[in-house]
ROGUMAR-589032 format. One record per residue: residue number from 1; chain; x, y, z of N, C-alpha, C in turn. Coordinates in steps of 0.02 Angstrom, whole numbers, plus 50000, padded with zeros to 5 digits. Example, Ala and Ser with C-alpha at 12.3 -4.5 7.8 and 13.67 -1.06 7.14 Angstrom:
<sites>
<site><k>1</k><c>A</c><n_px>50660</n_px><n_py>49716</n_py><n_pz>50390</n_pz><ca_px>50615</ca_px><ca_py>49775</ca_py><ca_pz>50390</ca_pz><c_px>50660</c_px><c_py>49835</c_py><c_pz>50390</c_pz></site>
<site><k>2</k><c>A</c><n_px>50642</n_px><n_py>49888</n_py><n_pz>50354</n_pz><ca_px>50684</ca_px><ca_py>49947</ca_py><ca_pz>50357</ca_pz><c_px>50645</c_px><c_py>50002</c_py><c_pz>50394</c_pz></site>
</sites>
This chain:
<sites>
<site><k>1</k><c>A</c><n_px>50043</n_px><n_py>49942</n_py><n_pz>50000</n_pz><ca_px>50000</ca_px><ca_py>50000</ca_py><ca_pz>50000</ca_pz><c_px>50045</c_px><c_py>50062</c_py><c_pz>50000</c_pz></site>
<site><k>2</k><c>A</c><n_px>50027</n_px><n_py>50112</n_py><n_pz>49962</n_pz><ca_px>50066</ca_px><ca_py>50174</ca_py><ca_pz>49960</ca_pz><c_px>50032</c_px><c_py>50227</c_py><c_pz>50003</c_pz></site>
<site><k>3</k><c>A</c><n_px>50071</n_px><n_py>50254</n_py><n_pz>50050</n_pz><ca_px>50045</ca_px><ca_py>50301</ca_py><ca_pz>50099</ca_pz><c_px>50080</c_px><c_py>50368</c_py><c_pz>50095</c_pz></site>
<site><k>4</k><c>A</c><n_px>50043</n_px><n_py>50420</n_py><n_pz>50110</n_pz><ca_px>50072</ca_px><ca_py>50487</ca_py><ca_pz>50117</ca_pz><c_px>50064</c_px><c_py>50508</c_py><c_pz>50190</c_pz></site>
<site><k>5</k><c>A</c><n_px>50119</n_px><n_py>50523</n_py><n_pz>50222</n_pz><ca_px>50118</ca_px><ca_py>50548</ca_py><ca_pz>50291</ca_pz><c_px>50134</c_px><c_py>50622</c_py><c_pz>50289</c_pz></site>
<site><k>6</k><c>A</c><n_px>50091</n_px><n_py>50662</n_py><n_pz>50321</n_pz><ca_px>50101</ca_px><ca_py>50734</ca_py><ca_pz>50325</ca_pz><c_px>50113</c_px><c_py>50750</c_py><c_pz>50399</c_pz></site>
<site><k>7</k><c>A</c><n_px>50176</n_px><n_py>50762</n_py><n_pz>50416</n_pz><ca_px>50195</ca_px><ca_py>50772</ca_py><ca_pz>50486</ca_pz><c_px>50256</c_px><c_py>50818</c_py><c_pz>50489</c_pz></site>
<site><k>8</k><c>A</c><n_px>50252</n_px><n_py>50870</n_py><n_pz>50529</n_pz><ca_px>50308</ca_px><ca_py>50917</ca_py><ca_pz>50533</ca_pz><c_px>50356</c_px><c_py>50902</c_py><c_pz>50591</c_pz></site>
<site><k>9</k><c>A</c><n_px>50337</n_px><n_py>50860</n_py><n_pz>50638</n_pz><ca_px>50380</ca_px><ca_py>50843</ca_py><ca_pz>50694</ca_pz><c_px>50426</c_px><c_py>50785</c_py><c_pz>50673</c_pz></site>
<site><k>10</k><c>A</c><n_px>50491</n_px><n_py>50797</n_py><n_pz>50673</n_pz><ca_px>50539</ca_px><ca_py>50748</ca_py><ca_pz>50648</ca_pz><c_px>50536</c_px><c_py>50682</c_py><c_pz>50686</c_pz></site>
<site><k>11</k><c>A</c><n_px>50533</n_px><n_py>50685</n_py><n_pz>50752</n_pz><ca_px>50532</ca_px><ca_py>50623</ca_py><ca_pz>50792</ca_pz><c_px>50470</c_px><c_py>50581</c_py><c_pz>50776</c_pz></site>
<site><k>12</k><c>A</c><n_px>50413</n_px><n_py>50613</n_py><n_pz>50774</n_pz><ca_px>50351</ca_px><ca_py>50577</ca_py><ca_pz>50758</ca_pz><c_px>50354</c_px><c_py>50548</c_py><c_pz>50688</c_pz></site>
<site><k>13</k><c>A</c><n_px>50377</n_px><n_py>50588</n_py><n_pz>50641</n_pz><ca_px>50382</ca_px><ca_py>50566</ca_py><ca_pz>50571</ca_pz><c_px>50427</c_px><c_py>50504</c_py><c_pz>50565</c_pz></site>
<site><k>14</k><c>A</c><n_px>50485</n_px><n_py>50507</n_py><n_pz>50597</n_pz><ca_px>50531</ca_px><ca_py>50450</ca_py><ca_pz>50595</ca_pz><c_px>50499</c_px><c_py>50387</c_py><c_pz>50622</c_pz></site>
<site><k>15</k><c>A</c><n_px>50465</n_px><n_py>50394</n_py><n_pz>50679</n_pz><ca_px>50433</ca_px><ca_py>50337</ca_py><ca_pz>50711</ca_pz><c_px>50378</c_px><c_py>50306</c_py><c_pz>50667</c_pz></site>
<site><k>16</k><c>A</c><n_px>50336</n_px><n_py>50348</n_py><n_pz>50639</n_pz><ca_px>50280</ca_px><ca_py>50324</ca_py><ca_pz>50598</ca_pz><c_px>50306</c_px><c_py>50294</c_py><c_pz>50533</c_pz></site>
<site><k>17</k><c>A</c><n_px>50352</n_px><n_py>50328</n_py><n_pz>50500</n_pz><ca_px>50379</ca_px><ca_py>50302</ca_py><ca_pz>50437</ca_pz><c_px>50413</c_px><c_py>50234</c_py><c_pz>50448</c_pz></site>
<site><k>18</k><c>A</c><n_px>50451</n_px><n_py>50228</n_py><n_pz>50501</n_pz><ca_px>50484</ca_px><ca_py>50165</ca_py><ca_pz>50516</ca_pz><c_px>50433</c_px><c_py>50109</c_py><c_pz>50526</c_pz></site>
<site><k>19</k><c>A</c><n_px>50381</n_px><n_py>50122</n_py><n_pz>50565</n_pz><ca_px>50331</ca_px><ca_py>50071</ca_py><ca_pz>50576</ca_pz><c_px>50293</c_px><c_py>50051</c_py><c_pz>50513</c_pz></site>
<site><k>20</k><c>A</c><n_px>50275</n_px><n_py>50100</n_py><n_pz>50473</n_pz><ca_px>50239</ca_px><ca_py>50085</ca_py><ca_pz>50411</ca_pz><c_px>50283</c_px><c_py>50047</c_py><c_pz>50361</c_pz></site>
<site><k>21</k><c>A</c><n_px>50346</n_px><n_py>50066</n_py><n_pz>50358</n_pz><ca_px>50392</ca_px><ca_py>50033</ca_py><ca_pz>50312</ca_pz><c_px>50405</c_px><c_py>49961</c_py><c_pz>50335</c_pz></site>
<site><k>22</k><c>A</c><n_px>50413</n_px><n_py>49951</n_py><n_pz>50399</n_pz><ca_px>50423</ca_px><ca_py>49883</ca_py><ca_pz>50426</ca_pz><c_px>50362</c_px><c_py>49839</c_py><c_pz>50414</c_pz></site>
<site><k>23</k><c>A</c><n_px>50303</n_px><n_py>49871</n_py><n_pz>50410</n_pz><ca_px>50242</ca_px><ca_py>49833</ca_py><ca_pz>50397</ca_pz><c_px>50232</c_px><c_py>49819</c_py><c_pz>50322</c_pz></site>
<site><k>24</k><c>A</c><n_px>50281</n_px><n_py>49841</n_py><n_pz>50281</n_pz><ca_px>50279</ca_px><ca_py>49826</ca_py><ca_pz>50210</ca_pz><c_px>50249</c_px><c_py>49879</c_py><c_pz>50165</c_pz></site>
<site><k>25</k><c>A</c><n_px>50236</n_px><n_py>49937</n_py><n_pz>50192</n_pz><ca_px>50206</ca_px><ca_py>49991</ca_py><ca_pz>50153</ca_pz><c_px>50260</c_px><c_py>50038</c_py><c_pz>50124</c_pz></site>
<site><k>26</k><c>A</c><n_px>50243</n_px><n_py>50071</n_py><n_pz>50070</n_pz><ca_px>50285</ca_px><ca_py>50124</ca_py><ca_pz>50043</ca_pz><c_px>50259</c_px><c_py>50189</c_py><c_pz>50071</c_pz></site>
<site><k>27</k><c>A</c><n_px>50302</n_px><n_py>50228</n_py><n_pz>50103</n_pz><ca_px>50279</ca_px><ca_py>50287</ca_py><ca_pz>50138</ca_pz><c_px>50318</c_px><c_py>50348</c_py><c_pz>50116</c_pz></site>
<site><k>28</k><c>A</c><n_px>50283</n_px><n_py>50398</n_py><n_pz>50090</n_pz><ca_px>50313</ca_px><ca_py>50462</ca_py><ca_pz>50073</ca_pz><c_px>50297</c_px><c_py>50512</c_py><c_pz>50129</c_pz></site>
<site><k>29</k><c>A</c><n_px>50344</n_px><n_py>50556</n_py><n_pz>50143</n_pz><ca_px>50336</ca_px><ca_py>50604</ca_py><ca_pz>50197</ca_pz><c_px>50338</c_px><c_py>50675</c_py><c_pz>50170</c_pz></site>
<site><k>30</k><c>A</c><n_px>50288</n_px><n_py>50715</n_py><n_pz>50189</n_pz><ca_px>50288</ca_px><ca_py>50786</ca_py><ca_pz>50174</ca_pz><c_px>50275</c_px><c_py>50823</c_py><c_pz>50240</c_pz></site>
<site><k>31</k><c>A</c><n_px>50299</n_px><n_py>50885</n_py><n_pz>50244</n_pz><ca_px>50295</ca_px><ca_py>50922</ca_py><ca_pz>50307</ca_pz><c_px>50250</c_px><c_py>50983</c_py><c_pz>50303</c_pz></site>
<site><k>32</k><c>A</c><n_px>50220</n_px><n_py>50996</n_py><n_pz>50245</n_pz><ca_px>50179</ca_px><ca_py>51055</ca_py><ca_pz>50235</ca_pz><c_px>50113</c_px><c_py>51036</c_py><c_pz>50203</c_pz></site>
<site><k>33</k><c>A</c><n_px>50059</n_px><n_py>51067</n_py><n_pz>50228</n_pz><ca_px>49992</ca_px><ca_py>51050</ca_py><ca_pz>50203</ca_pz><c_px>49981</c_px><c_py>51067</c_py><c_pz>50130</c_pz></site>
<site><k>34</k><c>A</c><n_px>50009</n_px><n_py>51123</n_py><n_pz>50107</n_pz><ca_px>50000</ca_px><ca_py>51142</ca_py><ca_pz>50037</ca_pz><c_px>50034</c_px><c_py>51091</c_py><c_pz>49991</c_pz></site>
<site><k>35</k><c>A</c><n_px>50095</n_px><n_py>51071</n_py><n_pz>50009</n_pz><ca_px>50130</ca_px><ca_py>51020</ca_py><ca_pz>49969</ca_pz><c_px>50092</c_px><c_py>50954</c_py><c_pz>49970</c_pz></site>
<site><k>36</k><c>A</c><n_px>50065</n_px><n_py>50937</n_py><n_pz>50027</n_pz><ca_px>50028</ca_px><ca_py>50874</ca_py><ca_pz>50034</ca_pz><c_px>49964</c_px><c_py>50876</c_py><c_pz>49992</c_pz></site>
<site><k>37</k><c>A</c><n_px>49929</n_px><n_py>50932</n_py><n_pz>49991</n_pz><ca_px>49868</ca_px><ca_py>50937</ca_py><ca_pz>49951</ca_pz><c_px>49884</c_px><c_py>50928</c_py><c_pz>49877</c_pz></site>
<site><k>38</k><c>A</c><n_px>49938</n_px><n_py>50958</n_py><n_pz>49855</n_pz><ca_px>49959</ca_px><ca_py>50950</ca_py><ca_pz>49785</ca_pz><c_px>49976</c_px><c_py>50877</c_py><c_pz>49771</c_pz></site>
<site><k>39</k><c>A</c><n_px>50013</n_px><n_py>50845</n_py><n_pz>49815</n_pz><ca_px>50031</ca_px><ca_py>50774</ca_py><ca_pz>49806</ca_pz><c_px>49970</c_px><c_py>50729</c_py><c_pz>49807</c_pz></site>
<site><k>40</k><c>A</c><n_px>49923</n_px><n_py>50745</n_py><n_pz>49851</n_pz><ca_px>49863</ca_px><ca_py>50703</ca_py><ca_pz>49858</ca_pz><c_px>49821</c_px><c_py>50704</c_py><c_pz>49795</c_pz></site>
<site><k>41</k><c>A</c><n_px>49821</n_px><n_py>50759</n_py><n_pz>49759</n_pz><ca_px>49780</ca_px><ca_py>50763</ca_py><ca_pz>49698</ca_pz><c_px>49809</c_px><c_py>50721</c_py><c_pz>49642</c_pz></site>
<site><k>42</k><c>A</c><n_px>49870</n_px><n_py>50696</n_py><n_pz>49649</n_pz><ca_px>49900</ca_px><ca_py>50654</ca_py><ca_pz>49598</ca_pz><c_px>49865</c_px><c_py>50586</c_py><c_pz>49595</c_pz></site>
<site><k>43</k><c>A</c><n_px>49832</n_px><n_py>50567</n_py><n_pz>49649</n_pz><ca_px>49797</ca_px><ca_py>50503</ca_py><ca_pz>49651</ca_pz><c_px>49844</c_px><c_py>50444</c_py><c_pz>49662</c_pz></site>
<site><k>44</k><c>A</c><n_px>49906</n_px><n_py>50457</n_py><n_pz>49680</n_pz><ca_px>49956</ca_px><ca_py>50404</ca_py><ca_pz>49687</ca_pz><c_px>49953</c_px><c_py>50368</c_py><c_pz>49755</c_pz></site>
<site><k>45</k><c>A</c><n_px>49912</n_px><n_py>50393</n_py><n_pz>49801</n_pz><ca_px>49912</ca_px><ca_py>50366</ca_py><ca_pz>49869</ca_pz><c_px>49848</c_px><c_py>50329</c_py><c_pz>49885</c_pz></site>
<site><k>46</k><c>A</c><n_px>49857</n_px><n_py>50273</n_py><n_pz>49920</n_pz><ca_px>49800</ca_px><ca_py>50235</ca_py><ca_pz>49944</ca_pz><c_px>49772</c_px><c_py>50264</c_py><c_pz>50009</c_pz></site>
<site><k>47</k><c>A</c><n_px>49818</n_px><n_py>50290</n_py><n_pz>50050</n_pz><ca_px>49799</ca_px><ca_py>50318</ca_py><ca_pz>50115</ca_pz><c_px>49841</c_px><c_py>50381</c_py><c_pz>50128</c_pz></site>
<site><k>48</k><c>A</c><n_px>49809</n_px><n_py>50431</n_py><n_pz>50158</n_pz><ca_px>49845</ca_px><ca_py>50492</ca_py><ca_pz>50178</ca_pz><c_px>49835</c_px><c_py>50500</c_py><c_pz>50253</c_pz></site>
<site><k>49</k><c>A</c><n_px>49890</n_px><n_py>50506</n_py><n_pz>50289</n_pz><ca_px>49889</ca_px><ca_py>50517</ca_py><ca_pz>50361</ca_pz><c_px>49916</c_px><c_py>50587</c_py><c_pz>50373</c_pz></site>
<site><k>50</k><c>A</c><n_px>49874</n_px><n_py>50630</n_py><n_pz>50400</n_pz><ca_px>49894</ca_px><ca_py>50700</ca_py><ca_pz>50408</ca_pz><c_px>49886</c_px><c_py>50723</c_py><c_pz>50481</c_pz></site>
<site><k>51</k><c>A</c><n_px>49937</n_px><n_py>50757</n_py><n_pz>50505</n_pz><ca_px>49935</ca_px><ca_py>50789</ca_py><ca_pz>50570</ca_pz><c_px>49885</c_px><c_py>50847</c_py><c_pz>50566</c_pz></site>
<site><k>52</k><c>A</c><n_px>49851</n_px><n_py>50862</n_py><n_pz>50620</n_pz><ca_px>49804</ca_px><ca_py>50918</ca_py><ca_pz>50620</ca_pz><c_px>49839</c_px><c_py>50985</c_py><c_pz>50623</c_pz></site>
<site><k>53</k><c>A</c><n_px>49899</n_px><n_py>50987</n_py><n_pz>50651</n_pz><ca_px>49934</ca_px><ca_py>51051</ca_py><ca_pz>50661</ca_pz><c_px>49999</c_px><c_py>51049</c_py><c_pz>50620</c_pz></site>
<site><k>54</k><c>A</c><n_px>49995</n_px><n_py>51066</n_py><n_pz>50556</n_pz><ca_px>50053</ca_px><ca_py>51068</ca_py><ca_pz>50512</ca_pz><c_px>50058</c_px><c_py>51136</c_py><c_pz>50479</c_pz></site>
<site><k>55</k><c>A</c><n_px>50117</n_px><n_py>51156</n_py><n_pz>50458</n_pz><ca_px>50126</ca_px><ca_py>51221</ca_py><ca_pz>50425</ca_pz><c_px>50088</c_px><c_py>51225</c_py><c_pz>50359</c_pz></site>
<site><k>56</k><c>A</c><n_px>50069</n_px><n_py>51285</n_py><n_pz>50341</n_pz><ca_px>50038</ca_px><ca_py>51298</ca_py><ca_pz>50277</ca_pz><c_px>49963</c_px><c_py>51288</c_py><c_pz>50278</c_pz></site>
<site><k>57</k><c>A</c><n_px>49943</n_px><n_py>51227</n_py><n_pz>50279</n_pz><ca_px>49872</ca_px><ca_py>51209</ca_py><ca_pz>50277</ca_pz><c_px>49864</c_px><c_py>51151</c_py><c_pz>50326</c_pz></site>
<site><k>58</k><c>A</c><n_px>49826</n_px><n_py>51160</n_py><n_pz>50379</n_pz><ca_px>49821</ca_px><ca_py>51107</ca_py><ca_pz>50429</ca_pz><c_px>49785</c_px><c_py>51046</c_py><c_pz>50401</c_pz></site>
<site><k>59</k><c>A</c><n_px>49793</n_px><n_py>50989</n_py><n_pz>50434</n_pz><ca_px>49766</ca_px><ca_py>50926</ca_py><ca_pz>50409</ca_pz><c_px>49692</c_px><c_py>50927</c_py><c_pz>50397</c_pz></site>
<site><k>60</k><c>A</c><n_px>49654</n_px><n_py>50958</n_py><n_pz>50441</n_pz><ca_px>49581</ca_px><ca_py>50960</ca_py><ca_pz>50433</ca_pz><c_px>49561</c_px><c_py>51002</c_py><c_pz>50373</c_pz></site>
<site><k>61</k><c>A</c><n_px>49593</n_px><n_py>51059</n_py><n_pz>50364</n_pz><ca_px>49579</ca_px><ca_py>51102</ca_py><ca_pz>50306</ca_pz><c_px>49600</c_px><c_py>51067</c_py><c_pz>50241</c_pz></site>
<site><k>62</k><c>A</c><n_px>49654</n_px><n_py>51029</n_py><n_pz>50244</n_pz><ca_px>49677</ca_px><ca_py>50993</ca_py><ca_pz>50186</ca_pz><c_px>49625</c_px><c_py>50942</c_py><c_pz>50164</c_pz></site>
<site><k>63</k><c>A</c><n_px>49595</n_px><n_py>50906</n_py><n_pz>50211</n_pz><ca_px>49544</ca_px><ca_py>50856</ca_py><ca_pz>50196</ca_pz><c_px>49482</c_px><c_py>50890</c_py><c_pz>50167</c_pz></site>
<site><k>64</k><c>A</c><n_px>49463</n_px><n_py>50947</n_py><n_pz>50194</n_pz><ca_px>49404</ca_px><ca_py>50982</ca_py><ca_pz>50169</ca_pz><c_px>49414</c_px><c_py>51009</c_py><c_pz>50098</c_pz></site>
<site><k>65</k><c>A</c><n_px>49477</n_px><n_py>51025</n_py><n_pz>50081</n_pz><ca_px>49491</ca_px><ca_py>51051</ca_py><ca_pz>50014</ca_pz><c_px>49485</c_px><c_py>50996</c_py><c_pz>49963</c_pz></site>
</sites>
């Protein structure tokens, strides 16, 4: 499964990416909501995991867009 993680905290991002990768998933990491929204529209991801408090466009606003 291809996943997009949107997380600005380095420690949290490292932990989540490691776990998802060990579970056999391909995981891309972005740190900004605007970049994530652009990437999400590509349709390349099966699942998007977004932090609610990220720079640019927060996770909730990103989902609403």
